[in-house]
VEXDREN-2710 file (C-alpha; in Angstrom, 1 decimal):
% VEXDREN-2710
k/r/px/py/pz
1/UNK/53.0/-59.2/-172.0
2/UNK/51.7/-60.0/-168.7
3/UNK/48.9/-62.3/-168.2
4/UNK/46.1/-60.6/-166.5
5/UNK/44.3/-61.9/-163.0
6/UNK/41.4/-64.0/-163.7
7/UNK/37.8/-61.8/-162.5
8/UNK/36.9/-63.9/-159.5
9/UNK/39.8/-63.1/-157.9
10/UNK/39.7/-59.0/-158.5
11/UNK/36.5/-59.8/-156.7
12/UNK/36.4/-58.9/-153.3
13/UNK/34.3/-61.1/-150.7
14/UNK/30.8/-59.7/-149.0
15/UNK/31.6/-58.0/-145.8
16/UNK/29.9/-60.3/-143.0
17/UNK/27.3/-58.8/-140.8
18/UNK/27.3/-58.3/-137.7
19/UNK/25.4/-60.6/-135.2
20/UNK/21.4/-59.3/-135.2
21/UNK/22.1/-57.0/-138.1
22/UNK/20.1/-57.4/-141.1
23/UNK/16.3/-58.3/-141.4
24/UNK/14.9/-57.3/-138.6
25/UNK/17.3/-58.3/-136.5
26/UNK/16.6/-62.3/-136.8
27/UNK/13.0/-61.5/-135.3
28/UNK/11.5/-64.5/-134.2
29/UNK/7.4/-64.8/-135.0
30/UNK/5.3/-66.6/-132.9
31/UNK/1.8/-68.4/-133.7
32/UNK/-1.2/-67.4/-131.3
33/UNK/-0.9/-70.3/-128.5
34/UNK/2.7/-69.0/-127.5
35/UNK/1.3/-65.5/-127.7
36/UNK/-0.9/-66.8/-125.3
37/UNK/1.0/-68.9/-122.8
38/UNK/3.9/-65.6/-123.2
39/UNK/0.8/-63.6/-121.6
40/UNK/-1.7/-65.2/-119.4
41/UNK/-4.6/-63.8/-122.3
42/UNK/-7.4/-65.7/-123.8
43/UNK/-8.1/-65.4/-127.6
44/UNK/-10.7/-63.5/-127.1
45/UNK/-9.2/-61.6/-125.0
46/UNK/-6.1/-61.1/-127.0
47/UNK/-8.1/-60.2/-130.1
48/UNK/-10.5/-57.6/-128.1
49/UNK/-6.8/-55.6/-126.9
50/UNK/-5.9/-55.9/-130.7
51/UNK/-9.4/-54.3/-132.0
52/UNK/-9.2/-51.4/-129.3
53/UNK/-5.3/-50.8/-130.2
54/UNK/-4.1/-52.2/-126.7
55/UNK/-1.7/-54.8/-128.3
56/UNK/0.5/-55.5/-130.9
57/UNK/-1.7/-56.3/-134.0
58/UNK/-0.5/-59.6/-136.2
59/UNK/0.9/-59.7/-139.3
60/UNK/-0.7/-62.0/-141.8
61/UNK/0.9/-64.6/-143.9
62/UNK/0.2/-65.7/-146.9
63/UNK/0.4/-69.5/-146.6
64/UNK/-1.6/-70.7/-149.9
65/UNK/-5.5/-71.5/-149.4
66/UNK/-4.7/-70.9/-145.0
67/UNK/-5.1/-67.6/-143.4
68/UNK/-1.8/-67.8/-141.1
69/UNK/-1.0/-64.7/-138.6
70/UNK/2.0/-64.3/-136.5
71/UNK/3.1/-61.9/-133.9
72/UNK/6.7/-60.4/-133.6
73/UNK/8.5/-61.4/-130.6
74/UNK/9.7/-58.5/-129.7
75/UNK/6.2/-56.7/-129.6
76/UNK/5.0/-59.1/-127.6
77/UNK/8.0/-58.5/-125.1
78/UNK/7.7/-55.1/-124.8
79/UNK/4.0/-55.1/-124.1
80/UNK/4.4/-57.0/-121.3
81/UNK/7.3/-54.9/-120.1
82/UNK/4.5/-51.9/-120.9
83/UNK/2.4/-54.1/-118.5
84/UNK/4.8/-54.8/-115.5
85/UNK/6.8/-51.0/-115.9
86/UNK/3.5/-49.3/-113.5
87/UNK/4.5/-51.9/-110.9
88/UNK/8.1/-52.1/-110.9
89/UNK/8.9/-48.1/-110.3
90/UNK/10.0/-47.2/-106.7
91/UNK/8.1/-44.8/-104.7
92/UNK/9.6/-41.8/-103.9
93/UNK/10.3/-41.5/-100.3
END
C-alpha cells in the first residue's frame, strides 16, 4: 500500500500578478496640498471646480474621528492633461 502525498505538496502556489495588476493598479492617493502643488490651484478654487464638476472629486476616508479626503493621482494627471491638450494641438496648414 502506497503512502499518499501530504496535502501541502498538492496545493499549487498562487499565480504571481503582473506589475500594475490588481487593486486599482496601485493607485496613489494624494492629499490636497500635493494636488495644489501639482495644479497650481488654490484650495478654494479647487473646491469651486469640484462643486461645478470641472475637477475630480476627492474620496473620503474614514479615519477614526477625523475627516480625511484624498484624490486619485491618475485622475488628477488626466485633468492636467485635459487642460494642456487644447493648447498643444497642431494647427492645420
